[in-house]
C-alpha positions as semicolon CSV with decimal commas, in nm:
position;residue;x (nm);y (nm);z (nm)
1;M;-0,001;0,006;-0,003
2;S;0,139;0,346;-0,118
3;Y;0,168;0,631;0,109
4;S;-0,050;0,849;-0,130
5;S;-0,305;0,585;-0,117
6;L;-0,335;0,600;0,294
7;L;-0,317;0,971;0,234
8;Y;-0,636;0,977;0,013
9;K;-0,829;0,721;0,259
10;Y;-0,728;0,941;0,572
11;L;-0,866;1,215;0,390
12;Y;-1,175;1,063;0,266
13;V;-1,244;0,983;0,641
14;K;-1,162;1,281;0,769
15;N;-1,382;1,470;0,537
16;L;-1,686;1,238;0,634
17;F;-1,621;1,319;0,996
18;T;-1,618;1,714;0,898
19;I;-1,940;1,677;0,699
20;A;-2,109;1,510;1,023
21;K;-1,994;1,751;1,260
22;D;-2,100;2,052;1,036
23;E;-2,432;2,156;1,214
24;E;-2,411;2,504;1,163
25;G;-2,716;2,553;0,937
26;Q;-2,900;2,297;1,177
27;G;-2,828;2,542;1,467
28;M;-2,937;2,856;1,279
29;V;-3,261;2,678;1,232
30;E;-3,300;2,562;1,586
31;Y;-3,262;2,926;1,723
32;A;-3,511;3,059;1,442
33;I;-3,786;2,806;1,595
34;I;-3,698;2,943;1,958
35;V;-3,713;3,307;1,833
36;V;-4,052;3,229;1,654
37;A;-4,168;3,045;1,980
38;I;-4,093;3,318;2,191
39;A;-4,267;3,591;1,983
40;A;-4,562;3,365;1,953
41;V;-4,563;3,330;2,311
42;A;-4,524;3,733;2,366
43;L;-4,802;3,827;2,112
44;T;-5,056;3,544;2,277
45;A;-4,979;3,680;2,634
46;V;-5,025;4,071;2,529
47;A;-5,354;4,018;2,316
48;A;-5,481;3,819;2,634
49;L;-5,366;4,049;2,904
50;G;-5,375;4,376;2,681
51;D;-5,713;4,518;2,844
52;Q;-5,565;4,456;3,185
53;I;-5,215;4,590;3,108
54;T;-5,392;4,923;2,976
55;S;-5,600;4,961;3,270
56;F;-5,331;4,895;3,534
57;M;-5,102;5,159;3,337
58;S;-5,394;5,394;3,316
59;S;-5,447;5,374;3,707
60;I;-5,114;5,504;3,775
61;D;-5,084;5,835;3,900
62;F;-4,796;6,008;3,726
63;G;-4,850;6,340;3,931
64;S;-4,732;6,191;4,243
65;I;-4,418;6,042;4,097
66;E;-4,336;6,386;3,956
67;A;-4,434;6,537;4,280
68;A;-4,184;6,314;4,476
69;Q;-3,864;6,447;4,271
């Protein structure tokens, strides 16, 4: 068996492992799914609690906050 044949086989196997370890695209898809899930939860929460948040913010007396400063 020649040296070049062994080198070729080594590089072939090394390339296979490199391809198997290349998960950059997969990682980006996972991050995108997480971001979409967080956005969906946030939108659902705001839609469900919107009226309560509005009434809570309306009940705050900002005049007393300015007087305290």
